[in-house]
C-alpha positions as CSV (number, residue, x, y, z in Angstrom):
1,M,-31.3,63.9,139.6
2,Q,-32.8,60.3,141.6
3,R,-35.1,60.0,138.5
4,K,-32.3,60.0,135.5
5,L,-30.6,57.4,137.5
6,I,-33.5,55.2,138.5
7,A,-34.4,55.6,134.6
8,T,-30.9,54.6,133.6
9,A,-30.8,51.8,136.0
10,L,-33.7,50.6,134.3
11,V,-32.3,50.7,130.9
12,A,-29.7,49.1,131.7
13,M,-32.0,46.2,133.4
14,F,-33.8,45.8,130.1
15,A,-30.4,45.7,128.0
16,A,-28.8,43.0,129.8
17,T,-32.1,41.0,130.0
18,A,-32.9,41.3,125.9
19,S,-29.2,40.6,125.3
20,A,-29.1,37.7,127.4
21,G,-27.4,34.6,126.7
22,A,-26.5,31.2,128.1
23,T,-23.7,28.5,127.2
24,L,-24.7,24.7,128.2
25,E,-22.7,21.6,127.8
26,I,-24.6,18.5,126.5
27,E,-23.4,14.9,126.8
28,T,-24.4,12.0,124.9
29,K,-23.9,8.7,125.1
30,S,-24.7,6.7,121.9
31,K,-24.1,3.3,120.5
32,Q,-21.9,3.4,117.7
33,Q,-21.9,1.1,114.4
34,P,-19.4,0.8,112.7
35,T,-18.8,0.9,108.7
36,P,-18.9,-2.3,106.6
37,T,-15.5,-3.6,106.4
38,Y,-13.6,-6.8,105.2
39,P,-13.8,-10.6,105.3
40,G,-12.7,-12.1,109.2
41,M,-13.9,-8.9,111.0
42,P,-17.0,-9.3,113.4
43,T,-20.1,-8.6,112.6
44,P,-21.4,-5.2,112.9
45,A,-23.4,-5.9,116.6
46,A,-20.5,-7.6,117.8
47,Q,-18.7,-4.1,117.0
48,A,-21.0,-1.9,118.3
49,K,-19.7,0.5,121.2
50,Q,-20.6,3.4,123.3
51,V,-19.4,6.7,122.5
52,V,-19.3,9.5,125.0
53,T,-19.5,13.1,123.6
54,T,-19.8,16.8,124.9
55,S,-21.5,19.9,122.8
56,T,-20.8,23.4,123.6
57,V,-24.2,25.4,123.0
58,K,-23.8,29.1,123.1
59,A,-27.0,31.2,122.8
60,E,-28.6,34.3,122.5
61,G,-32.0,35.2,121.2
62,K,-32.7,32.8,118.6
63,K,-29.6,31.9,117.6
64,L,-27.5,29.2,117.9
65,N,-23.7,27.9,118.2
66,M,-23.0,24.3,118.7
67,T,-19.9,22.2,118.4
68,A,-20.6,19.1,116.8
69,P,-18.6,16.1,118.3
70,S,-18.3,12.9,116.8
71,A,-16.0,9.6,118.0
72,D,-12.7,10.6,116.6
73,D,-13.7,14.6,118.1
74,P,-15.6,13.6,121.1
75,A,-15.5,17.5,122.7
76,G,-16.3,18.6,119.0
77,K,-13.5,21.3,118.7
78,N,-13.2,21.0,115.3
79,S,-16.9,21.7,114.2
80,T,-19.0,23.9,114.5
81,M,-23.0,24.2,113.4
82,V,-23.8,28.0,113.4
83,F,-28.2,28.9,113.3
84,D,-27.9,33.2,113.0
85,G,-31.5,32.8,112.9
86,K,-32.3,32.3,109.7
87,V,-29.9,29.9,108.1
88,M,-27.7,26.9,109.7
89,S,-24.0,26.9,108.8
90,V,-21.6,23.8,109.4
91,Q,-18.5,25.0,109.9
92,D,-15.1,23.2,109.5
93,H,-11.9,24.8,111.6
94,R,-9.3,22.2,110.5
95,K,-10.0,22.8,106.6
96,R,-11.5,26.6,107.3
97,E,-14.4,25.8,105.4
98,Y,-18.4,26.4,106.0
99,H,-21.5,25.5,104.1
100,L,-24.7,26.7,104.2
101,M,-28.0,24.4,104.8
102,T,-30.9,26.2,103.1
103,K,-33.8,24.8,102.0
104,E,-33.0,25.6,98.4
105,K,-29.8,23.9,98.3
106,V,-31.9,20.5,100.0
107,K,-34.9,21.1,97.3
108,A,-31.8,20.9,94.3
109,M,-29.9,18.1,96.3
110,L,-33.4,16.0,96.2
111,E,-34.0,17.3,92.8
112,E,-30.3,16.0,91.7
113,Q,-30.9,12.6,93.7
114,E,-34.1,11.7,91.6
115,R,-32.3,12.8,88.6
116,M,-29.3,10.2,88.9
117,R,-31.6,7.4,90.4
118,A,-33.9,7.7,87.0
119,G,-30.7,7.8,84.8
120,A,-28.8,4.7,86.6
121,G,-31.7,3.0,88.8
122,G,-30.5,3.7,92.0
123,M,-27.5,4.9,93.7
124,G,-25.2,3.5,96.5
125,G,-23.2,1.2,95.2
126,V,-25.4,-1.5,95.6
127,P,-27.9,-2.5,93.2
128,G,-31.6,-1.7,93.8
129,G,-30.0,0.7,96.7
130,G,-30.2,4.9,97.1
131,M,-33.1,6.9,97.6
132,P,-36.3,5.3,95.5
133,G,-39.1,7.3,96.3
134,A,-38.2,11.0,96.0
135,G,-40.4,11.4,93.4
136,G,-42.7,8.3,93.9
137,G,-39.9,6.0,92.9
138,D,-40.0,2.1,91.5
139,I,-39.8,0.5,94.5
140,D,-41.0,-2.7,94.1
141,A,-37.6,-2.9,91.3
142,S,-35.5,-2.1,93.5
143,I,-36.6,-4.9,96.3
144,K,-36.6,-7.5,93.5
145,R,-32.8,-6.5,92.7
146,L,-31.8,-6.4,96.2
147,E,-33.3,-10.2,97.0
148,E,-31.9,-11.4,93.5
149,T,-28.4,-10.0,94.9
150,L,-28.8,-11.7,98.3
151,A,-29.7,-15.0,96.5
152,N,-26.2,-14.5,94.8
153,L,-24.3,-13.3,97.3
154,P,-20.7,-16.0,97.3
155,P,-20.7,-17.8,100.3
156,Q,-17.0,-16.0,101.3
157,T,-19.0,-12.4,101.3
158,P,-18.6,-10.4,105.1
159,A,-21.5,-11.1,107.1
160,N,-21.6,-6.8,107.7
161,V,-22.0,-6.5,104.2
162,R,-24.8,-9.0,104.0
163,A,-26.3,-7.4,106.9
164,M,-26.6,-4.1,105.4
165,I,-27.6,-5.4,101.8
166,E,-30.8,-6.9,104.8
167,T,-31.0,-3.5,106.2
168,Q,-31.5,-1.9,103.0
169,L,-34.1,-4.3,101.9
170,K,-35.7,-3.5,105.1
171,N,-35.6,0.1,104.3
172,L,-37.4,-0.4,101.0
173,E,-40.2,-2.2,102.3
174,A,-41.0,0.4,105.1
175,M,-40.9,3.0,102.4
176,K,-43.7,0.4,100.5
177,K,-45.7,0.0,103.3
178,P,-44.5,2.4,106.2
179,A,-47.3,2.0,108.5
180,G,-49.7,-0.7,110.0
181,E,-51.9,-3.2,108.4
182,D,-54.2,-0.5,106.6
183,G,-50.9,0.9,105.7
184,K,-51.3,4.4,106.7
185,P,-48.5,6.2,108.8
186,K,-48.9,5.1,112.9
187,P,-49.7,8.0,115.3
188,F,-47.2,9.9,117.7
189,S,-48.2,10.3,120.9
190,Y,-47.0,12.4,123.8
191,T,-48.1,11.5,127.3
192,N,-47.1,13.5,130.9
193,E,-46.0,10.4,133.2
194,G,-46.1,12.8,136.2
195,T,-43.3,14.1,138.2
196,V,-40.1,11.7,138.9
197,T,-37.5,12.8,141.6
198,F,-34.1,11.7,141.0
199,E,-30.3,13.2,141.1
200,G,-31.7,16.2,143.5
201,K,-34.4,17.6,141.0
202,S,-37.7,16.9,140.1
203,Y,-38.6,16.3,136.5
204,S,-41.8,16.0,134.4
205,K,-41.7,12.7,132.4
206,W,-42.8,12.4,129.2
207,T,-43.0,9.0,127.0
208,V,-43.2,9.0,122.8
209,K,-44.6,6.3,121.1
210,N,-45.3,6.0,118.0
211,G,-48.4,3.6,117.7
212,D,-47.4,1.3,120.2
213,V,-43.8,1.3,119.8
214,L,-41.5,3.3,122.9
215,K,-39.7,5.8,120.9
216,K,-38.3,8.3,123.4
217,H,-38.6,9.2,127.3
218,V,-37.7,12.9,127.6
219,Y,-37.4,14.7,131.1
220,T,-38.2,18.4,131.4
221,L,-37.7,21.1,133.9
222,P,-40.3,23.9,134.6
223,L,-38.5,27.3,132.3
224,D,-38.2,29.3,135.8
225,E,-36.7,26.3,137.3
226,S,-34.2,25.3,134.7
227,G,-31.7,28.3,135.5
228,A,-29.9,29.9,132.6
229,A,-30.9,26.9,129.9
230,K,-34.5,29.2,129.9
231,D,-32.3,31.7,128.1
232,A,-31.6,29.3,125.2
233,Y,-35.0,28.0,125.0
234,E,-36.0,30.5,122.1
235,A,-32.9,29.7,120.1
236,F,-33.3,25.7,120.8
237,K,-37.1,26.4,119.1
238,A,-36.0,28.8,116.5
239,Y,-33.5,26.2,115.4
240,G,-36.0,23.1,115.5
241,T,-38.6,24.9,113.3
242,Y,-36.1,25.6,110.8
243,M,-34.8,21.8,110.8
244,Q,-38.4,20.5,110.6
245,E,-38.9,23.1,107.9
246,I,-36.0,21.3,106.0
247,R,-36.9,17.5,107.4
248,D,-40.2,18.4,105.5
249,L,-38.9,18.9,102.3
250,M,-37.3,15.5,102.6
251,P,-39.6,12.3,100.6
252,K,-42.6,11.4,103.1
253,N,-42.2,7.9,102.8
254,L,-38.6,7.3,104.0
255,P,-38.3,5.6,107.2
256,F,-36.9,8.5,109.5
257,Q,-40.1,10.4,108.5
258,Q,-42.5,7.5,109.7
259,Q,-39.9,6.3,112.8
260,Q,-39.0,9.7,114.1
261,S,-41.7,12.2,115.9
262,S,-42.0,16.0,114.1
263,I,-39.9,18.5,116.1
264,T,-42.3,21.0,116.0
265,D,-44.8,18.3,117.0
266,E,-42.5,17.7,120.4
267,M,-42.3,21.4,121.4
268,K,-45.7,22.0,121.0
269,H,-46.9,19.2,123.0
270,I,-43.7,18.6,125.2
271,T,-43.6,21.5,127.9
272,G,-40.8,22.6,129.5
273,F,-37.0,22.5,128.9
274,P,-36.3,18.7,127.8
275,W,-33.0,18.3,130.4
276,I,-33.0,14.2,129.2
277,T,-33.9,12.4,126.5
278,I,-33.3,8.9,126.1
279,E,-34.2,6.9,122.8
280,Y,-34.9,3.7,122.0
281,D,-35.1,0.9,119.0
282,D,-36.4,-2.0,119.2
283,G,-36.8,-1.5,123.1
284,K,-33.1,-1.3,123.5
285,I,-31.7,2.4,124.7
286,T,-29.7,3.5,121.6
287,S,-28.6,7.3,122.9
288,E,-29.1,9.3,125.9
289,T,-28.8,13.0,126.1
290,R,-28.4,14.9,128.9
291,V,-27.8,18.6,130.0
292,K,-24.8,19.0,131.7
293,N,-24.3,22.3,132.7
294,A,-26.0,25.6,132.1
295,K,-24.8,29.1,132.8
296,A,-25.9,33.2,132.1
297,E,-23.3,34.0,129.6
298,S,-23.4,37.0,126.9
299,H,-21.4,36.4,123.5
300,E,-19.9,38.5,120.8
301,D,-22.0,38.5,117.7
302,T,-19.1,37.2,115.7
303,V,-20.4,33.9,117.6
304,F,-23.2,33.6,115.5
305,L,-21.9,34.3,112.0
306,A,-23.1,31.9,109.4
307,R,-20.1,33.1,107.1
308,P,-17.4,33.3,109.3
309,E,-14.3,35.5,108.1
310,G,-11.8,34.2,106.2
311,Y,-13.5,31.1,105.5
312,T,-14.1,29.3,102.4
313,E,-17.7,28.6,101.6
314,V,-18.0,25.1,99.7
315,D,-21.4,23.3,98.7
316,P,-21.4,19.7,99.2
317,F,-24.8,19.5,97.6
318,K,-23.5,19.8,94.2
319,R,-21.1,18.0,92.3
320,G,-18.5,20.0,90.8
321,A,-19.2,23.1,92.5
322,R,-16.6,25.6,92.7
323,P,-16.1,27.0,96.4
324,G,-16.1,30.9,96.9
325,R,-14.8,33.0,99.6
326,G,-16.6,34.0,102.6
327,G,-19.9,36.3,102.0
328,G,-21.1,34.4,98.8
329,G,-23.6,31.6,98.6
330,L,-27.6,31.6,98.5
331,G,-29.2,34.0,100.3
332,R,-32.0,33.4,103.0
């Protein structure tokens, strides 16, 4: 009898461990750049302001459910991103709609953009704008058109519209030669700066650079010291690997491909759970993300449904697409 009780207890302990889940609260402080406005409005730099948002992350196994906060919805009550271990779903709770982000859909979107670029000579509403380079593209022609546009702008053109065109021009020039003098991509480096202690915790401080340019500081905790957050680690790894596969489909000469480190490379080189991440641009802090709270908590399977019951599937990647009821869409 005693052996049976021990065996039952061990099975129960194993089941609890196997299904361990966690709930994290993650706060992000970021600089919000405004949408281009109209004459008489301040420039984007003058309008930039700090936005504080909080995302609730539920994790179990290799599955994630993350609220998607924004400036007008800082708690992320209206939108959720779900990764069910195989595919990502973006869910709009106000409209009761969702769309799946699959590699097949991203490929189709890129092919459509390339067809539009080839047929219209650019996209985006600005001469020479859009996404040249998806298949090689005539970047020189787009640069020339933007330069001509800037030269011929009337004096009354809003400063922020001029800045937007200048940014597009800068991005195109970066796509043409996205790196150093030799034109090769600058390598990313991941350096452990040692242990730093603040707010009652001891962190490993990691510095991420693109060539000589500082991009991030990441402060990590050893997994066995990260409390309940360790139960979310495998889910974050699975999600990061999936998103990197999506990113790898994008044209390699886009500026973000050259200026942002690979998700999988960061996971490979940076050890521990990333508790605080500070991002930089031109030496200035653009965002700070930190774990505010982590607790052990199991979740219902319905939390991780990519196709929620009663929601309509839409396809934002396909023009003129007709939505279908939940359960349809591309396979995995």
